[in-house]
C-alpha positions in Angstrom: 110.9 216.8 43.5 111.6 217.4 39.8 112.5 214.5 37.5 116.3 214.7 37.6 116.5 211.7 35.4 115.7 214.1 32.5 119.1 215.6 32.9 120.7 212.7 31.1 118.5 213.1 28.0 118.0 216.9 27.8 121.6 218.0 28.5 124.0 215.9 26.3 127.2 217.8 27.2 129.0 216.3 30.2 130.4 219.7 31.0 127.1 221.5 30.9 125.4 218.7 32.8 128.0 218.9 35.6 127.5 222.7 35.7 123.8 222.2 36.0 124.0 219.6 38.7 126.3 221.8 40.8 124.0 224.8 40.5 120.9 222.6 41.2 122.5 221.5 44.5 123.2 225.2 45.3 119.7 226.1 44.5 118.2 223.3 46.5 120.3 224.4 49.5 119.2 228.0 49.1 115.5 227.0 48.9 115.9 224.9 52.1 117.4 227.8 53.9 114.9 230.4 52.7 111.5 228.7 52.4 109.7 227.0 55.2 109.1 223.2 55.2 105.9 222.2 53.3 103.6 220.3 55.6 100.9 218.0 54.3 98.1 218.9 56.7 99.0 222.2 58.3 100.2 224.8 55.7 100.0 225.9 52.1 103.1 227.4 50.4 101.6 229.8 47.8 103.5 231.9 45.4 103.5 234.1 42.3 106.1 234.5 39.6 106.3 236.5 36.4 108.5 234.1 34.3 109.8 236.5 31.7 108.5 235.8 28.2 108.1 232.0 28.7 109.1 230.9 26.1 109.3 232.1 22.5 112.5 234.2 22.2 110.5 237.1 20.7 113.1 239.6 21.9 116.0 237.6 20.7 118.0 237.3 24.0 117.6 233.5 24.2 116.8 230.9 23.6 116.4 229.6 27.1 119.0 226.9 27.9 117.7 223.4 28.9 119.5 223.9 32.2 117.3 227.0 32.9 114.2 224.8 32.7 115.6 222.6 35.5 116.2 225.7 37.7 112.7 227.0 37.0 111.3 223.5 37.8 113.2 223.3 41.0 111.8 226.7 42.2 108.2 225.9 41.2 108.4 222.5 43.0 109.1 224.4 46.2 105.5 225.7 46.1 102.2 223.9 46.7 100.6 226.3 44.2 102.1 229.2 42.3 100.5 231.8 39.9 102.5 232.4 36.8 102.5 235.3 34.3 103.9 235.9 30.8 103.2 232.3 29.6 103.3 232.6 25.8 101.0 231.3 23.1 103.0 228.1 22.4 102.4 225.6 25.3 105.2 223.2 24.3 107.8 224.9 26.5 105.3 224.8 29.4 104.6 221.2 28.9 108.3 220.5 28.7 108.7 222.3 32.0 105.9 220.3 33.5 107.6 217.1 32.3 110.6 218.0 34.5 108.5 219.1 37.5 106.7 215.8 37.5 103.3 214.2 37.4 102.3 215.3 40.9 101.8 218.8 39.4 99.3 220.1 37.0 98.4 223.5 35.5 95.5 225.7 34.4 96.1 228.6 32.0 94.0 231.1 30.1 93.8 231.5 26.4 96.1 234.2 25.1 95.1 237.9 25.4 94.7 239.5 21.9 95.6 243.1 21.2 98.8 245.1 21.3 98.7 245.6 25.1 98.1 241.9 25.8 101.3 240.7 24.2 99.7 237.3 23.4 100.3 236.3 27.0 98.6 233.7 29.2 98.1 233.7 33.0 98.0 230.5 34.9 98.4 228.3 38.0 100.7 225.4 38.6 99.8 223.3 41.6 100.6 220.1 43.5 97.6 217.8 43.0 98.4 215.8 46.1 98.1 218.9 48.3 95.7 221.3 46.4 92.5 220.4 44.6 90.9 222.4 41.8 87.2 222.9 42.8 85.9 223.2 39.2 85.4 226.9 39.0 87.5 228.9 36.6 86.9 232.2 34.8 88.4 235.3 33.3 87.4 238.7 34.8 85.4 240.8 32.4 84.2 244.2 33.6 80.5 245.2 33.2 79.3 248.5 31.9 80.0 251.3 34.3 83.0 249.4 35.8 85.3 249.6 32.8 88.6 251.4 32.7 88.6 254.9 31.3 91.5 255.9 29.1 91.6 258.6 26.4 87.8 258.9 26.5 87.5 255.1 25.9 86.0 252.5 28.2 88.4 249.6 28.2 88.7 246.0 29.6 92.0 244.9 31.1 95.0 244.8 28.8 95.5 241.2 30.0 92.4 239.5 31.3 92.7 238.5 35.0 92.3 234.8 35.7 90.5 233.3 38.7 90.1 229.7 39.9 88.7 228.0 43.0 91.0 225.7 45.0 91.1 223.9 48.3 94.0 222.8 50.5 93.0 221.1 53.7 90.2 223.1 55.3 91.2 226.2 53.4 89.0 227.2 50.4 90.0 230.1 48.3 89.5 231.9 45.0 92.9 232.4 43.5 93.2 235.3 41.1 96.2 236.5 39.1 97.0 239.6 37.1 99.6 241.1 34.9 98.6 244.8 35.1 99.2 247.2 32.2 102.4 249.1 32.6 102.2 252.0 30.1 104.6 254.7 31.0 106.8 255.5 34.0 105.6 259.2 34.3 103.1 259.4 37.1 101.3 262.3 35.3 100.7 260.3 32.1 97.4 258.9 30.9 99.1 255.5 30.6 100.0 255.5 34.3 96.5 256.4 35.3 95.3 253.4 33.3 97.7 251.2 35.3 96.3 252.6 38.6 92.7 252.2 37.3 93.3 248.6 36.3 94.5 247.8 39.8 91.5 249.6 41.3 89.1 247.7 39.0 90.3 244.2 39.8 90.5 245.0 43.6 86.9 246.4 43.4 85.7 243.4 41.5 87.1 240.9 44.0 85.9 243.1 47.0 82.4 242.9 45.6 82.7 239.1 45.0 84.0 238.6 48.5 80.8 240.1 50.0 78.7 237.5 48.0 80.6 234.3 48.1 81.9 231.8 50.7 85.5 231.7 49.4 88.5 233.5 50.7 90.0 235.8 48.0 93.7 235.8 47.1 94.9 238.2 44.4 98.5 238.0 43.2 100.6 238.8 40.3 102.6 241.5 38.5 100.9 244.8 39.4 103.8 247.0 38.2 103.8 248.8 41.5 107.0 250.9 41.7 106.9 251.7 45.4 104.8 250.9 48.5 102.6 253.9 49.2 102.4 255.2 45.6 99.0 255.6 43.8 99.2 252.1 42.3 100.0 250.5 45.6 97.1 252.4 47.3 94.7 251.3 44.6 95.3 247.8 45.8 95.8 248.3 49.6 92.7 250.5 49.9 90.5 247.4 49.2 92.6 244.3 49.9 95.1 243.5 52.6 98.7 243.0 51.4 101.4 240.7 52.7 104.2 243.3 52.8 107.7 242.4 51.8 110.8 244.3 52.9 112.5 243.7 49.5 111.4 244.4 46.0 110.8 241.7 43.4 112.7 243.1 40.5 116.4 242.2 39.7 117.7 245.2 41.8 115.0 244.5 44.4 114.1 248.2 44.5 110.6 247.9 42.9 107.5 246.3 44.3 106.0 245.1 41.1 104.7 241.8 42.4 102.3 241.5 45.3 100.2 238.9 47.3 97.0 240.4 48.6 93.8 238.9 50.1 90.3 239.3 51.6 89.6 236.8 54.3 86.3 235.0 55.3 86.1 234.2 59.0 89.6 235.4 59.4 90.9 232.3 57.7 93.8 233.9 55.7 96.5 233.7 58.3 100.3 233.4 58.0 101.3 229.9 59.3 103.5 229.5 62.3 106.6 228.0 60.8 108.1 225.3 62.9 111.7 225.9 61.6 111.7 229.6 62.5 111.8 230.8 58.9 109.9 233.8 57.6 106.3 233.0 56.5 106.5 235.3 53.5 109.2 236.8 51.3 111.0 237.2 48.0 113.3 234.6 46.6 116.4 236.0 44.9 117.1 233.4 42.1 120.4 235.1 41.1 121.8 234.3 44.6 122.3 230.7 43.4 122.0 230.4 39.6 123.4 232.8 36.9 125.1 234.6 39.7 127.0 237.9 39.2 130.3 236.0 39.2 129.1 233.3 36.7 129.7 235.4 33.6 132.8 233.5 32.6 131.0 230.1 32.8 128.3 231.4 30.4 130.4 233.6 28.1 130.1 231.3 25.2 126.3 231.0 25.5 126.0 234.8 25.8 128.2 235.2 22.7 125.9 232.8 20.8 122.8 234.8 21.7 124.4 238.0 20.5 125.5 236.4 17.3 122.0 235.0 16.7 120.5 238.4 17.3 123.0 240.0 14.9 122.3 237.4 12.2 118.5 238.0 12.6 119.0 241.7 12.1 121.3 241.1 9.0 118.5 239.0 7.5 116.0 241.8 8.1 118.4 244.4 6.7 118.7 242.4 3.5 115.0 242.2 3.0 113.9 245.8 3.9 113.7 248.8 1.6 112.6 251.2 4.3 115.1 253.9 5.1 113.9 254.0 8.7 114.4 250.2 9.1 117.8 250.3 7.4 118.9 252.8 10.0 117.3 250.9 12.8 118.8 247.5 11.9 122.2 248.9 11.0 122.4 250.6 14.4 121.3 247.4 16.2 124.0 245.4 14.3 126.7 248.0 15.3 125.6 247.9 18.9 125.9 244.1 19.0 129.3 244.1 17.3 130.4 246.7 19.9 129.2 244.5 22.8 130.9 241.4 21.3 134.2 243.2 21.1 134.3 244.2 24.8 134.5 241.7 27.7 133.1 244.4 30.0 130.1 245.1 27.7 129.4 241.4 27.4 129.4 241.0 31.2 127.0 244.0 31.5 124.7 242.4 28.9 124.9 239.1 30.8 124.0 240.8 34.1 121.2 243.1 32.9 119.6 241.3 30.0 120.7 237.8 29.1 120.2 236.1 32.4 116.8 237.7 32.9 115.7 235.9 29.8 117.0 232.6 31.2 115.2 232.9 34.5 113.3 236.2 34.8 113.5 239.9 35.5 111.1 239.2 38.4 111.8 237.2 41.5 109.1 234.8 42.9 107.1 235.8 46.0 105.9 233.3 48.6 103.6 233.2 51.6 102.9 230.2 53.9 99.2 230.0 55.0 97.3 228.0 57.7 95.1 225.3 56.3 94.1 223.3 59.4 91.0 224.8 61.0 90.0 221.6 63.0 90.1 223.3 66.4 88.0 226.2 65.2 85.4 223.8 63.8 85.3 221.7 67.0 84.9 224.8 69.1 82.0 225.9 66.9 79.9 222.7 67.5 80.1 222.7 71.2 
């Protein structure tokens, strides 16, 4: 359970605090209805979530409100362990988030990935220390010669280096790996799309080879940028690992299957748990069903306006400093677009729905799966 006492100190406005508390209650109720009960000895609630650009406001659609941190903390605390993507260079926001989640939880993250394709992002895991133990093994996946990704006659490593760690929950030992696969371009005939597919194939092959050598179950999750089940990107994963399939997509419109949970099992140990409350053992959690809802625009209109004004002011400052004709045109057009949005209630609402709220929560929804962790009977049968 997150540290709600932080609300009094982090949110000074009585109005905003009341708004936050009301939505936290709604969110808690939605989590209780959707996700199975976490059991100490019998199951593991495992997830993955690409938390959009957490958290440096590079794109100027923020900053994230303090209340958003409480919503994110509430969702993360519903998991025993969750892989996270798009954690930015500055760890202060992550540490602030962890302060809200509470001392039961800890995290492991990578260093940032350099290079234009890496976007200075980190990958990581947040886990409940009372339920999940880190087994001391951690590494970033680097491809050896002959296994690298071919693109434009170059042999490449991953755009963002995959992260893998060993964990144990109950009897269940697993190597947990997470990725944020290169996107490139949407065109399926482009070199950039081929690179996307090849990255997925490379990490799947790497873990498949490791699975044959080691004693751990392999779980691979993250943002694979898979558009549709059955496309080339999806097959690059499913040809080598098994996938927990979801009926819904994980993007805002829930029509894309960017995020996936996949696995390779040792001794058939990766099994969906039998939930005692009859809830589904895997799925997608729609965060906008309970926070920053479609009908909430009026409640956040002032914050949306503030973000737009801040973006406009940032562009005005750039415009004053530049001498480039190209940049003058670019910044002037951006300012005009913002002014147009600010002048129209309908345009502001569209901006709230399609951009602003995704930078408060994310443009991805978290995935979850509930796994068995108690193999006592199997062990007892094996020693007869």
